[in-house]
A tleap script that builds the chain and sets N, CA, C and O, in Angstrom:
source leaprc.protein.ff14SB
mol = sequence {
  NMET PRO ALA LYS VAL ASN ILE ARG ALA ASP
  SER ARG PHE PRO VAL ASP ARG SER ALA VAL
  ARG LYS ALA ILE ASP LYS VAL LEU ALA GLU
  HIE GLN VAL PHE GLN PRO ALA LEU VAL GLU
  VAL SER ILE VAL GLY ASP ARG LYS MET ARG
  ASP LEU ASN ARG LYS PHE ARG GLN LEU ASP
  GLU THR GLY ASP VAL LEU SER PHE PRO LEU
  GLU ASN ARG PRO ASP PRO THR ALA VAL SER
  PRO ASP GLY LEU LEU ARG LEU GLY ASP ILE
  VAL VAL SER TRP PRO GLN ALA ARG ASP LEU
  ALA VAL LYS SER ASN ARG LEU ILE SER ALA
  VAL VAL CYS ASP LEU VAL GLU HIE GLY VAL
  LYS HIE LEU LEU GLY GLU HIE HIE CSER
}
set mol.1.N position { 99.607 109.812 75.534 }
set mol.1.CA position { 100.300 111.064 75.725 }
set mol.1.C position { 101.091 110.984 77.032 }
set mol.1.O position { 100.539 110.598 78.063 }
set mol.2.N position { 102.368 111.342 77.002 }
set mol.2.CA position { 103.181 111.253 78.221 }
set mol.2.C position { 102.686 112.203 79.304 }
set mol.2.O position { 102.204 113.301 79.025 }
set mol.3.N position { 102.818 111.755 80.533 }
set mol.3.CA position { 102.417 112.571 81.678 }
set mol.3.C position { 103.460 113.652 81.927 }
set mol.3.O position { 104.634 113.497 81.593 }
set mol.4.N position { 103.011 114.733 82.512 }
set mol.4.CA position { 103.930 115.741 83.026 }
set mol.4.C position { 104.261 115.293 84.443 }
set mol.4.O position { 103.371 115.138 85.280 }
set mol.5.N position { 105.532 115.089 84.701 }
set mol.5.CA position { 105.957 114.573 85.998 }
set mol.5.C position { 106.964 115.541 86.599 }
set mol.5.O position { 108.003 115.818 85.998 }
set mol.6.N position { 106.660 116.049 87.772 }
set mol.6.CA position { 107.600 116.879 88.515 }
set mol.6.C position { 108.234 115.997 89.583 }
set mol.6.O position { 107.542 115.424 90.424 }
set mol.7.N position { 109.552 115.899 89.536 }
set mol.7.CA position { 110.272 115.037 90.481 }
set mol.7.C position { 111.168 115.907 91.353 }
set mol.7.O position { 111.985 116.684 90.858 }
set mol.8.N position { 110.995 115.757 92.662 }
set mol.8.CA position { 111.852 116.445 93.624 }
set mol.8.C position { 112.648 115.383 94.375 }
set mol.8.O position { 112.089 114.461 94.969 }
set mol.9.N position { 113.967 115.541 94.330 }
set mol.9.CA position { 114.831 114.595 95.042 }
set mol.9.C position { 116.095 115.316 95.463 }
set mol.9.O position { 116.714 116.029 94.673 }
set mol.10.N position { 116.462 115.126 96.692 }
set mol.10.CA position { 117.719 115.652 97.196 }
set mol.10.C position { 118.857 114.974 96.437 }
set mol.10.O position { 118.713 113.833 95.998 }
set mol.11.N position { 119.975 115.658 96.280 }
set mol.11.CA position { 121.098 115.084 95.523 }
set mol.11.C position { 121.644 113.802 96.159 }
set mol.11.O position { 122.310 113.019 95.483 }
set mol.12.N position { 121.372 113.579 97.443 }
set mol.12.CA position { 121.841 112.326 98.058 }
set mol.12.C position { 120.998 111.148 97.650 }
set mol.12.O position { 121.358 110.001 97.916 }
set mol.13.N position { 119.873 111.416 97.001 }
set mol.13.CA position { 118.968 110.356 96.566 }
set mol.13.C position { 118.891 110.369 95.038 }
set mol.13.O position { 117.922 110.875 94.471 }
set mol.14.N position { 119.904 109.815 94.371 }
set mol.14.CA position { 119.884 109.833 92.901 }
set mol.14.C position { 118.722 108.997 92.376 }
set mol.14.O position { 118.480 107.884 92.842 }
set mol.15.N position { 118.016 109.548 91.407 }
set mol.15.CA position { 116.861 108.863 90.859 }
set mol.15.C position { 116.924 108.938 89.340 }
set mol.15.O position { 117.302 109.962 88.772 }
set mol.16.N position { 116.553 107.854 88.700 }
set mol.16.CA position { 116.500 107.802 87.242 }
set mol.16.C position { 115.177 108.431 86.809 }
set mol.16.O position { 114.156 107.750 86.714 }
set mol.17.N position { 115.208 109.714 86.553 }
set mol.17.CA position { 113.998 110.484 86.247 }
set mol.17.C position { 113.283 109.956 85.011 }
set mol.17.O position { 112.053 109.912 84.970 }
set mol.18.N position { 114.040 109.565 84.024 }
set mol.18.CA position { 113.442 109.022 82.797 }
set mol.18.C position { 112.682 107.730 83.091 }
set mol.18.O position { 111.572 107.530 82.596 }
set mol.19.N position { 113.282 106.860 83.893 }
set mol.19.CA position { 112.624 105.594 84.242 }
set mol.19.C position { 111.351 105.846 85.050 }
set mol.19.O position { 110.353 105.152 84.857 }
set mol.20.N position { 111.374 106.825 85.948 }
set mol.20.CA position { 110.185 107.147 86.741 }
set mol.20.C position { 109.070 107.638 85.821 }
set mol.20.O position { 107.917 107.235 85.971 }
set mol.21.N position { 109.409 108.501 84.879 }
set mol.21.CA position { 108.395 109.002 83.932 }
set mol.21.C position { 107.803 107.845 83.113 }
set mol.21.O position { 106.592 107.787 82.897 }
set mol.22.N position { 108.654 106.938 82.665 }
set mol.22.CA position { 108.175 105.783 81.888 }
set mol.22.C position { 107.265 104.892 82.732 }
set mol.22.O position { 106.264 104.373 82.239 }
set mol.23.N position { 107.618 104.720 84.002 }
set mol.23.CA position { 106.795 103.897 84.897 }
set mol.23.C position { 105.411 104.515 85.057 }
set mol.23.O position { 104.408 103.802 85.054 }
set mol.24.N position { 105.353 105.829 85.197 }
set mol.24.CA position { 104.068 106.506 85.334 }
set mol.24.C position { 103.262 106.387 84.050 }
set mol.24.O position { 102.068 106.090 84.088 }
set mol.25.N position { 103.910 106.616 82.914 }
set mol.25.CA position { 103.217 106.494 81.620 }
set mol.25.C position { 102.670 105.083 81.416 }
set mol.25.O position { 101.587 104.909 80.858 }
set mol.26.N position { 103.419 104.079 81.868 }
set mol.26.CA position { 102.989 102.681 81.734 }
set mol.26.C position { 101.687 102.443 82.500 }
set mol.26.O position { 100.748 101.851 81.967 }
set mol.27.N position { 101.632 102.904 83.747 }
set mol.27.CA position { 100.431 102.700 84.558 }
set mol.27.C position { 99.247 103.469 83.968 }
set mol.27.O position { 98.128 102.958 83.926 }
set mol.28.N position { 99.496 104.678 83.520 }
set mol.28.CA position { 98.410 105.460 82.928 }
set mol.28.C position { 97.861 104.761 81.687 }
set mol.28.O position { 96.647 104.725 81.486 }
set mol.29.N position { 98.736 104.208 80.857 }
set mol.29.CA position { 98.284 103.491 79.658 }
set mol.29.C position { 97.494 102.237 80.048 }
set mol.29.O position { 96.463 101.936 79.447 }
set mol.30.N position { 97.984 101.510 81.056 }
set mol.30.CA position { 97.280 100.302 81.516 }
set mol.30.C position { 95.875 100.633 82.013 }
set mol.30.O position { 94.963 99.814 81.898 }
set mol.31.N position { 95.702 101.830 82.564 }
set mol.31.CA position { 94.401 102.258 83.084 }
set mol.31.C position { 93.642 103.103 82.058 }
set mol.31.O position { 92.638 103.738 82.380 }
set mol.32.N position { 94.128 103.099 80.841 }
set mol.32.CA position { 93.494 103.791 79.720 }
set mol.32.C position { 93.270 105.274 80.000 }
set mol.32.O position { 92.225 105.838 79.677 }
set mol.33.N position { 94.274 105.881 80.605 }
set mol.33.CA position { 94.267 107.324 80.828 }
set mol.33.C position { 95.138 107.922 79.730 }
set mol.33.O position { 96.362 107.796 79.759 }
set mol.34.N position { 94.501 108.568 78.770 }
set mol.34.CA position { 95.238 109.064 77.620 }
set mol.34.C position { 95.260 110.589 77.533 }
set mol.34.O position { 95.896 111.138 76.634 }
set mol.35.N position { 94.581 111.283 78.446 }
set mol.35.CA position { 94.626 112.740 78.437 }
set mol.35.C position { 95.883 113.208 79.165 }
set mol.35.O position { 96.472 112.444 79.930 }
set mol.36.N position { 96.300 114.450 78.939 }
set mol.36.CA position { 97.481 114.972 79.632 }
set mol.36.C position { 97.274 114.893 81.148 }
set mol.36.O position { 96.225 115.288 81.656 }
set mol.37.N position { 98.265 114.388 81.855 }
set mol.37.CA position { 98.153 114.202 83.302 }
set mol.37.C position { 99.380 114.783 84.002 }
set mol.37.O position { 100.461 114.878 83.420 }
set mol.38.N position { 99.191 115.164 85.243 }
set mol.38.CA position { 100.277 115.698 86.061 }
set mol.38.C position { 100.413 114.855 87.321 }
set mol.38.O position { 99.429 114.589 88.012 }
set mol.39.N position { 101.639 114.439 87.613 }
set mol.39.CA position { 101.952 113.687 88.830 }
set mol.39.C position { 103.176 114.329 89.465 }
set mol.39.O position { 104.159 114.620 88.782 }
set mol.40.N position { 103.116 114.547 90.760 }
set mol.40.CA position { 104.248 115.079 91.522 }
set mol.40.C position { 104.892 113.912 92.272 }
set mol.40.O position { 104.195 113.143 92.934 }
set mol.41.N position { 106.213 113.777 92.174 }
set mol.41.CA position { 106.932 112.699 92.854 }
set mol.41.C position { 108.029 113.319 93.712 }
set mol.41.O position { 108.803 114.151 93.237 }
set mol.42.N position { 108.091 112.915 94.962 }
set mol.42.CA position { 109.155 113.351 95.865 }
set mol.42.C position { 109.898 112.127 96.375 }
set mol.42.O position { 109.290 111.134 96.774 }
set mol.43.N position { 111.214 112.213 96.355 }
set mol.43.CA position { 112.070 111.162 96.915 }
set mol.43.C position { 112.649 111.743 98.196 }
set mol.43.O position { 113.334 112.765 98.173 }
set mol.44.N position { 112.368 111.083 99.310 }
set mol.44.CA position { 112.720 111.635 100.617 }
set mol.44.C position { 113.478 110.613 101.455 }
set mol.44.O position { 113.618 109.451 101.076 }
set mol.45.N position { 113.962 111.075 102.600 }
set mol.45.CA position { 114.607 110.198 103.563 }
set mol.45.C position { 113.594 109.641 104.550 }
set mol.45.O position { 112.422 110.017 104.540 }
set mol.46.N position { 114.064 108.742 105.396 }
set mol.46.CA position { 113.169 108.095 106.357 }
set mol.46.C position { 112.585 109.073 107.387 }
set mol.46.O position { 111.450 108.893 107.827 }
set mol.47.N position { 113.339 110.093 107.772 }
set mol.47.CA position { 112.812 111.049 108.753 }
set mol.47.C position { 111.580 111.754 108.189 }
set mol.47.O position { 110.565 111.874 108.877 }
set mol.48.N position { 111.662 112.219 106.951 }
set mol.48.CA position { 110.521 112.890 106.323 }
set mol.48.C position { 109.355 111.915 106.135 }
set mol.48.O position { 108.197 112.269 106.360 }
set mol.49.N position { 109.670 110.685 105.722 }
set mol.49.CA position { 108.604 109.698 105.520 }
set mol.49.C position { 107.918 109.381 106.850 }
set mol.49.O position { 106.697 109.230 106.894 }
set mol.50.N position { 108.676 109.281 107.910 }
set mol.50.CA position { 108.089 109.027 109.230 }
set mol.50.C position { 107.195 110.200 109.643 }
set mol.50.O position { 106.112 109.993 110.191 }
set mol.51.N position { 107.648 111.430 109.383 }
set mol.51.CA position { 106.836 112.611 109.693 }
set mol.51.C position { 105.516 112.578 108.930 }
set mol.51.O position { 104.464 112.868 109.500 }
set mol.52.N position { 105.562 112.229 107.652 }
set mol.52.CA position { 104.342 112.161 106.843 }
set mol.52.C position { 103.414 111.053 107.335 }
set mol.52.O position { 102.200 111.241 107.411 }
set mol.53.N position { 103.990 109.898 107.669 }
set mol.53.CA position { 103.185 108.795 108.202 }
set mol.53.C position { 102.520 109.199 109.514 }
set mol.53.O position { 101.355 108.882 109.753 }
set mol.54.N position { 103.261 109.894 110.351 }
set mol.54.CA position { 102.728 110.338 111.642 }
set mol.54.C position { 101.576 111.325 111.419 }
set mol.54.O position { 100.531 111.228 112.063 }
set mol.55.N position { 101.779 112.262 110.511 }
set mol.55.CA position { 100.795 113.318 110.285 }
set mol.55.C position { 99.536 112.808 109.581 }
set mol.55.O position { 98.423 113.174 109.958 }
set mol.56.N position { 99.708 111.966 108.561 }
set mol.56.CA position { 98.569 111.590 107.728 }
set mol.56.C position { 98.000 110.203 108.007 }
set mol.56.O position { 96.857 109.920 107.648 }
set mol.57.N position { 98.788 109.332 108.647 }
set mol.57.CA position { 98.299 107.976 108.900 }
set mol.57.C position { 98.330 107.609 110.376 }
set mol.57.O position { 97.954 106.497 110.749 }
set mol.58.N position { 98.772 108.526 111.209 }
set mol.58.CA position { 98.881 108.306 112.650 }
set mol.58.C position { 99.731 107.070 112.973 }
set mol.58.O position { 99.444 106.330 113.914 }
set mol.59.N position { 100.782 106.866 112.171 }
set mol.59.CA position { 101.728 105.765 112.394 }
set mol.59.C position { 103.104 106.355 112.655 }
set mol.59.O position { 103.605 107.141 111.850 }
set mol.60.N position { 103.711 105.988 113.760 }
set mol.60.CA position { 105.039 106.506 114.095 }
set mol.60.C position { 106.105 105.553 113.552 }
set mol.60.O position { 106.849 104.921 114.301 }
set mol.61.N position { 106.149 105.476 112.223 }
set mol.61.CA position { 107.121 104.615 111.552 }
set mol.61.C position { 107.317 105.118 110.133 }
set mol.61.O position { 106.507 105.881 109.606 }
set mol.62.N position { 108.395 104.678 109.534 }
set mol.62.CA position { 108.625 105.030 108.143 }
set mol.62.C position { 107.820 104.073 107.261 }
set mol.62.O position { 107.161 103.160 107.757 }
set mol.63.N position { 107.883 104.290 105.989 }
set mol.63.CA position { 107.222 103.411 105.033 }
set mol.63.C position { 107.935 103.555 103.705 }
set mol.63.O position { 108.867 104.350 103.583 }
set mol.64.N position { 107.512 102.798 102.711 }
set mol.64.CA position { 108.213 102.869 101.431 }
set mol.64.C position { 107.587 103.861 100.461 }
set mol.64.O position { 108.313 104.538 99.734 }
set mol.65.N position { 106.249 103.967 100.428 }
set mol.65.CA position { 105.596 104.890 99.498 }
set mol.65.C position { 104.278 105.382 100.080 }
set mol.65.O position { 103.553 104.633 100.734 }
set mol.66.N position { 103.984 106.644 99.832 }
set mol.66.CA position { 102.706 107.247 100.197 }
set mol.66.C position { 102.140 107.937 98.965 }
set mol.66.O position { 102.883 108.465 98.139 }
set mol.67.N position { 100.829 107.926 98.853 }
set mol.67.CA position { 100.147 108.613 97.753 }
set mol.67.C position { 99.164 109.605 98.338 }
set mol.67.O position { 98.488 109.324 99.328 }
set mol.68.N position { 99.093 110.763 97.716 }
set mol.68.CA position { 98.173 111.807 98.147 }
set mol.68.C position { 97.365 112.265 96.938 }
set mol.68.O position { 97.749 113.209 96.247 }
set mol.69.N position { 96.238 111.588 96.686 }
set mol.69.CA position { 95.400 112.007 95.558 }
set mol.69.C position { 94.790 113.376 95.843 }
set mol.69.O position { 94.599 113.759 96.998 }
set mol.70.N position { 94.492 114.095 94.786 }
set mol.70.CA position { 93.817 115.375 94.969 }
set mol.70.C position { 92.467 115.118 95.608 }
set mol.70.O position { 91.751 114.190 95.231 }
set mol.71.N position { 92.134 115.937 96.566 }
set mol.71.CA position { 90.885 115.780 97.312 }
set mol.71.C position { 89.701 116.315 96.521 }
set mol.71.O position { 89.860 117.042 95.540 }
set mol.72.N position { 88.520 115.937 96.970 }
set mol.72.CA position { 87.263 116.483 96.457 }
set mol.72.C position { 87.057 116.245 94.967 }
set mol.72.O position { 86.467 117.076 94.277 }
set mol.73.N position { 87.535 115.128 94.481 }
set mol.73.CA position { 87.288 114.783 93.080 }
set mol.73.C position { 86.377 113.581 93.071 }
set mol.73.O position { 86.802 112.497 93.470 }
set mol.74.N position { 85.139 113.727 92.632 }
set mol.74.CA position { 84.237 112.580 92.628 }
set mol.74.C position { 84.710 111.487 91.681 }
set mol.74.O position { 84.464 110.306 91.926 }
set mol.75.N position { 85.377 111.863 90.619 }
set mol.75.CA position { 85.868 110.901 89.631 }
set mol.75.C position { 87.383 111.047 89.557 }
set mol.75.O position { 87.868 112.109 89.166 }
set mol.76.N position { 88.152 110.012 89.922 }
set mol.76.CA position { 89.608 110.145 89.932 }
set mol.76.C position { 90.202 110.402 88.549 }
set mol.76.O position { 91.380 110.743 88.444 }
set mol.77.N position { 89.416 110.247 87.494 }
set mol.77.CA position { 89.945 110.524 86.161 }
set mol.77.C position { 89.344 111.798 85.571 }
set mol.77.O position { 89.469 112.040 84.371 }
set mol.78.N position { 88.693 112.616 86.404 }
set mol.78.CA position { 88.102 113.865 85.913 }
set mol.78.C position { 89.202 114.849 85.528 }
set mol.78.O position { 90.205 114.983 86.229 }
set mol.79.N position { 89.004 115.521 84.428 }
set mol.79.CA position { 89.981 116.471 83.903 }
set mol.79.C position { 89.595 117.877 84.348 }
set mol.79.O position { 88.413 118.220 84.367 }
set mol.80.N position { 90.582 118.688 84.703 }
set mol.80.CA position { 90.325 120.057 85.120 }
set mol.80.C position { 89.948 120.908 83.906 }
set mol.80.O position { 90.132 120.473 82.769 }
set mol.81.N position { 89.426 122.108 84.131 }
set mol.81.CA position { 89.002 122.963 83.017 }
set mol.81.C position { 90.107 123.242 81.990 }
set mol.81.O position { 89.814 123.460 80.814 }
set mol.82.N position { 91.363 123.236 82.421 }
set mol.82.CA position { 92.452 123.494 81.471 }
set mol.82.C position { 92.866 122.235 80.705 }
set mol.82.O position { 93.824 122.268 79.932 }
set mol.83.N position { 92.152 121.130 80.914 }
set mol.83.CA position { 92.422 119.904 80.162 }
set mol.83.C position { 93.491 119.015 80.766 }
set mol.83.O position { 93.830 117.987 80.180 }
set mol.84.N position { 94.035 119.380 81.923 }
set mol.84.CA position { 95.093 118.605 82.561 }
set mol.84.C position { 94.516 117.777 83.707 }
set mol.84.O position { 93.841 118.312 84.586 }
set mol.85.N position { 94.781 116.496 83.694 }
set mol.85.CA position { 94.346 115.601 84.763 }
set mol.85.C position { 95.394 115.657 85.873 }
set mol.85.O position { 96.482 115.098 85.738 }
set mol.86.N position { 95.061 116.329 86.960 }
set mol.86.CA position { 95.984 116.456 88.087 }
set mol.86.C position { 95.705 115.311 89.045 }
set mol.86.O position { 94.674 115.289 89.718 }
set mol.87.N position { 96.635 114.356 89.103 }
set mol.87.CA position { 96.402 113.147 89.896 }
set mol.87.C position { 96.756 113.322 91.368 }
set mol.87.O position { 96.005 112.873 92.234 }
set mol.88.N position { 97.868 113.956 91.666 }
set mol.88.CA position { 98.270 114.124 93.053 }
set mol.88.C position { 99.752 113.891 93.238 }
set mol.88.O position { 100.540 114.005 92.300 }
set mol.89.N position { 100.121 113.561 94.475 }
set mol.89.CA position { 101.526 113.435 94.861 }
set mol.89.C position { 101.862 112.010 95.288 }
set mol.89.O position { 101.047 111.297 95.873 }
set mol.90.N position { 103.096 111.626 94.971 }
set mol.90.CA position { 103.641 110.334 95.417 }
set mol.90.C position { 104.942 110.641 96.144 }
set mol.90.O position { 105.773 111.406 95.655 }
set mol.91.N position { 105.110 110.038 97.318 }
set mol.91.CA position { 106.337 110.218 98.094 }
set mol.91.C position { 106.969 108.845 98.286 }
set mol.91.O position { 106.322 107.910 98.758 }
set mol.92.N position { 108.248 108.738 97.913 }
set mol.92.CA position { 108.992 107.483 98.031 }
set mol.92.C position { 110.153 107.684 98.994 }
set mol.92.O position { 110.868 108.683 98.912 }
set mol.93.N position { 110.341 106.739 99.903 }
set mol.93.CA position { 111.488 106.766 100.812 }
set mol.93.C position { 112.679 106.108 100.124 }
set mol.93.O position { 112.655 104.914 99.825 }
set mol.94.N position { 113.712 106.896 99.878 }
set mol.94.CA position { 114.926 106.356 99.245 }
set mol.94.C position { 115.559 105.258 100.111 }
set mol.94.O position { 115.899 104.202 99.578 }
set mol.95.N position { 115.729 105.463 101.420 }
set mol.95.CA position { 116.332 104.394 102.228 }
set mol.95.C position { 115.522 103.096 102.193 }
set mol.95.O position { 116.097 102.008 102.166 }
set mol.96.N position { 114.195 103.208 102.194 }
set mol.96.CA position { 113.374 101.989 102.131 }
set mol.96.C position { 113.524 101.315 100.772 }
set mol.96.O position { 113.602 100.089 100.691 }
set mol.97.N position { 113.565 102.115 99.702 }
set mol.97.CA position { 113.766 101.551 98.362 }
set mol.97.C position { 115.117 100.856 98.280 }
set mol.97.O position { 115.228 99.773 97.706 }
set mol.98.N position { 116.140 101.473 98.851 }
set mol.98.CA position { 117.477 100.872 98.863 }
set mol.98.C position { 117.469 99.537 99.609 }
set mol.98.O position { 118.034 98.550 99.139 }
set mol.99.N position { 116.817 99.521 100.782 }
set mol.99.CA position { 116.768 98.283 101.567 }
set mol.99.C position { 116.005 97.187 100.809 }
set mol.99.O position { 116.422 96.028 100.804 }
set mol.100.N position { 114.895 97.554 100.176 }
set mol.100.CA position { 114.137 96.575 99.381 }
set mol.100.C position { 114.970 96.051 98.217 }
set mol.100.O position { 114.914 94.868 97.884 }
set mol.101.N position { 115.741 96.944 97.604 }
set mol.101.CA position { 116.589 96.536 96.478 }
set mol.101.C position { 117.653 95.537 96.933 }
set mol.101.O position { 117.913 94.543 96.254 }
set mol.102.N position { 118.258 95.805 98.070 }
set mol.102.CA position { 119.279 94.895 98.597 }
set mol.102.C position { 118.666 93.532 98.908 }
set mol.102.O position { 119.233 92.499 98.552 }
set mol.103.N position { 117.509 93.526 99.570 }
set mol.103.CA position { 116.847 92.275 99.940 }
set mol.103.C position { 116.430 91.447 98.728 }
set mol.103.O position { 116.441 90.217 98.772 }
set mol.104.N position { 116.062 92.131 97.649 }
set mol.104.CA position { 115.570 91.412 96.467 }
set mol.104.C position { 116.614 91.311 95.355 }
set mol.104.O position { 116.329 90.815 94.265 }
set mol.105.N position { 117.841 91.794 95.647 }
set mol.105.CA position { 118.932 91.737 94.673 }
set mol.105.C position { 118.534 92.411 93.357 }
set mol.105.O position { 118.719 91.856 92.274 }
set mol.106.N position { 117.983 93.616 93.482 }
set mol.106.CA position { 117.549 94.394 92.321 }
set mol.106.C position { 118.194 95.763 92.363 }
set mol.106.O position { 118.756 96.157 93.385 }
set mol.107.N position { 118.120 96.480 91.276 }
set mol.107.CA position { 118.616 97.849 91.229 }
set mol.107.C position { 117.658 98.762 91.990 }
set mol.107.O position { 116.443 98.571 91.957 }
set mol.108.N position { 118.220 99.751 92.671 }
set mol.108.CA position { 117.387 100.695 93.412 }
set mol.108.C position { 116.421 101.403 92.468 }
set mol.108.O position { 115.259 101.616 92.815 }
set mol.109.N position { 116.890 101.765 91.284 }
set mol.109.CA position { 116.018 102.484 90.350 }
set mol.109.C position { 114.799 101.645 89.968 }
set mol.109.O position { 113.711 102.188 89.779 }
set mol.110.N position { 114.970 100.339 89.853 }
set mol.110.CA position { 113.833 99.467 89.529 }
set mol.110.C position { 112.838 99.433 90.674 }
set mol.110.O position { 111.628 99.436 90.447 }
set mol.111.N position { 113.333 99.401 91.889 }
set mol.111.CA position { 112.451 99.379 93.059 }
set mol.111.C position { 111.725 100.720 93.193 }
set mol.111.O position { 110.531 100.752 93.491 }
set mol.112.N position { 112.439 101.820 92.974 }
set mol.112.CA position { 111.789 103.137 93.017 }
set mol.112.C position { 110.657 103.182 91.994 }
set mol.112.O position { 109.569 103.673 92.297 }
set mol.113.N position { 110.901 102.677 90.794 }
set mol.113.CA position { 109.859 102.662 89.755 }
set mol.113.C position { 108.667 101.802 90.173 }
set mol.113.O position { 107.518 102.177 89.937 }
set mol.114.N position { 108.933 100.659 90.787 }
set mol.114.CA position { 107.837 99.811 91.275 }
set mol.114.C position { 106.997 100.557 92.319 }
set mol.114.O position { 105.768 100.486 92.303 }
set mol.115.N position { 107.664 101.264 93.214 }
set mol.115.CA position { 106.953 102.007 94.256 }
set mol.115.C position { 106.147 103.152 93.647 }
set mol.115.O position { 105.022 103.419 94.069 }
set mol.116.N position { 106.722 103.823 92.660 }
set mol.116.CA position { 106.000 104.904 91.983 }
set mol.116.C position { 104.781 104.342 91.257 }
set mol.116.O position { 103.702 104.932 91.313 }
set mol.117.N position { 104.945 103.206 90.575 }
set mol.117.CA position { 103.801 102.574 89.898 }
set mol.117.C position { 102.689 102.270 90.904 }
set mol.117.O position { 101.514 102.526 90.640 }
set mol.118.N position { 103.069 101.729 92.046 }
set mol.118.CA position { 102.100 101.423 93.102 }
set mol.118.C position { 101.377 102.703 93.524 }
set mol.118.O position { 100.159 102.715 93.697 }
set mol.119.N position { 102.145 103.771 93.686 }
set mol.119.CA position { 101.559 105.045 94.077 }
set mol.119.C position { 100.595 105.596 93.042 }
set mol.119.O position { 99.539 106.118 93.399 }
set mol.120.N position { 100.942 105.490 91.762 }
set mol.120.CA position { 100.052 105.981 90.701 }
set mol.120.C position { 98.740 105.208 90.717 }
set mol.120.O position { 97.670 105.790 90.535 }
set mol.121.N position { 98.821 103.909 90.932 }
set mol.121.CA position { 97.591 103.106 90.994 }
set mol.121.C position { 96.679 103.611 92.106 }
set mol.121.O position { 95.461 103.660 91.935 }
set mol.122.N position { 97.260 103.985 93.240 }
set mol.122.CA position { 96.457 104.549 94.325 }
set mol.122.C position { 95.860 105.893 93.912 }
set mol.122.O position { 94.706 106.183 94.230 }
set mol.123.N position { 96.635 106.709 93.208 }
set mol.123.CA position { 96.117 108.002 92.750 }
set mol.123.C position { 94.929 107.818 91.810 }
set mol.123.O position { 94.034 108.660 91.751 }
set mol.124.N position { 94.933 106.710 91.081 }
set mol.124.CA position { 93.834 106.419 90.144 }
set mol.124.C position { 92.660 105.713 90.821 }
set mol.124.O position { 91.676 105.372 90.165 }
set mol.125.N position { 92.764 105.496 92.127 }
set mol.125.CA position { 91.635 104.917 92.856 }
set mol.125.C position { 91.738 103.424 93.102 }
set mol.125.O position { 90.815 102.829 93.657 }
set mol.126.N position { 92.842 102.801 92.701 }
set mol.126.CA position { 93.027 101.374 92.956 }
set mol.126.C position { 93.563 101.211 94.376 }
set mol.126.O position { 94.524 101.871 94.771 }
set mol.127.N position { 92.934 100.334 95.123 }
set mol.127.CA position { 93.341 100.146 96.527 }
set mol.127.C position { 93.597 98.680 96.809 }
set mol.127.O position { 93.188 97.792 96.061 }
set mol.128.N position { 94.290 98.460 97.919 }
set mol.128.CA position { 94.586 97.074 98.328 }
set mol.128.C position { 93.293 96.344 98.628 }
set mol.128.O position { 92.320 96.933 99.099 }
set mol.129.N position { 93.301 95.049 98.347 }
set mol.129.CA position { 92.097 94.264 98.656 }
set mol.129.C position { 92.260 93.534 99.970 }
set mol.129.O position { 91.352 92.822 100.398 }
savepdb mol mol.pdb
quit
């Protein structure tokens, strides 16, 4: 079942919304999450990303992606009473995605999708080793 995805992006940061939704659905399927799910995605500039890093990670620098899973959930795949799995928020820095795309000779939309996929994995409890 496709996820409900709310995407917020300033008009200066064009994003392929369909591709982002497909990227999220792909990760959910890979993790065998088949119930209705909600993911919030924000595409921001480096100033906002630096502010978030400063506030939540105590790092005075920008980054490419941040994930904010819903707190106080003992099971990251637990469904709320209304049947919707609320995973949390993903924030992607458009300038960082653009720079990564240039360095790797890829489309920005592909890099944004990769970053969103990475963020969804974190929302599902997968962490770096």
